[in-house]
C-alpha positions in Angstrom: -65.2 -7.9 -163.5 -65.4 -5.6 -166.3 -62.8 -7.0 -168.4 -59.0 -7.0 -168.9 -57.5 -3.9 -170.0 -53.5 -4.1 -170.8 -52.6 -5.9 -167.8 -55.1 -4.1 -165.6 -58.4 -5.4 -164.3 -61.1 -3.3 -162.9 -63.7 -4.9 -160.4 -67.1 -3.9 -160.3 -68.9 -4.4 -156.9 -71.9 -6.7 -156.7 -73.6 -4.6 -154.3 -74.5 -0.9 -153.8 -71.3 0.2 -152.4 -69.0 2.0 -155.1 -65.4 0.6 -155.5 -62.9 2.1 -158.0 -60.2 -0.2 -157.2 -57.8 -0.9 -160.1 -55.3 -3.7 -159.5 -52.7 -4.9 -161.5 -52.8 -8.4 -163.4 -49.9 -9.3 -161.4 -51.8 -8.6 -158.2 -54.9 -10.4 -159.3 -53.2 -13.6 -160.1 -51.1 -13.3 -156.7 -54.3 -13.1 -155.1 -55.7 -16.2 -156.7 -52.7 -18.2 -155.9 -52.7 -17.0 -152.3 -56.2 -18.2 -152.2 -55.5 -21.6 -153.4 -52.3 -22.0 -151.2 -54.2 -21.0 -148.0 -57.1 -23.1 -148.8 -54.7 -26.2 -148.8 -52.8 -25.4 -145.8 -53.1 -24.2 -142.2 -50.8 -21.0 -141.6 -49.9 -20.6 -138.0 -47.3 -17.5 -137.9 -46.5 -14.4 -139.5 -43.5 -15.7 -141.2 -45.8 -18.4 -142.9 -47.8 -15.6 -144.2 -45.0 -13.7 -145.8 -43.8 -16.9 -147.4 -47.1 -17.7 -148.8 -47.3 -14.0 -150.2 -43.6 -14.5 -151.8 -44.8 -18.0 -153.3 -48.0 -16.3 -154.8 -46.2 -13.5 -156.4 -43.7 -16.0 -158.0 -46.7 -17.9 -159.1 -48.1 -14.6 -160.7 -44.9 -13.9 -162.4 -44.8 -17.2 -164.0 -48.1 -16.8 -165.0 -47.6 -13.5 -166.6 -44.4 -14.7 -168.3 -46.5 -17.7 -169.8 -49.6 -15.4 -170.8 -46.9 -13.0 -172.7 -45.5 -15.9 -174.8 -48.9 -17.3 -175.6 -49.9 -13.9 -176.8 -47.1 -13.4 -178.8 -47.9 -16.5 -180.9 
């Protein structure tokens, strides 16, 4: 990971392939939340995947809100 730049993260590949993907901090947090959720729950159908995605982005929003409050102190 190259580092945090004003709510954006840039990831560098661990191998020889090039990867120029910028994802938002919200997407990064949501991906981490989803990873945690699916590691603890067996998901059986597409509705559950959609619910998992919604919850993941709600967690990401909460993390960003708290982060902004902490940074403003």
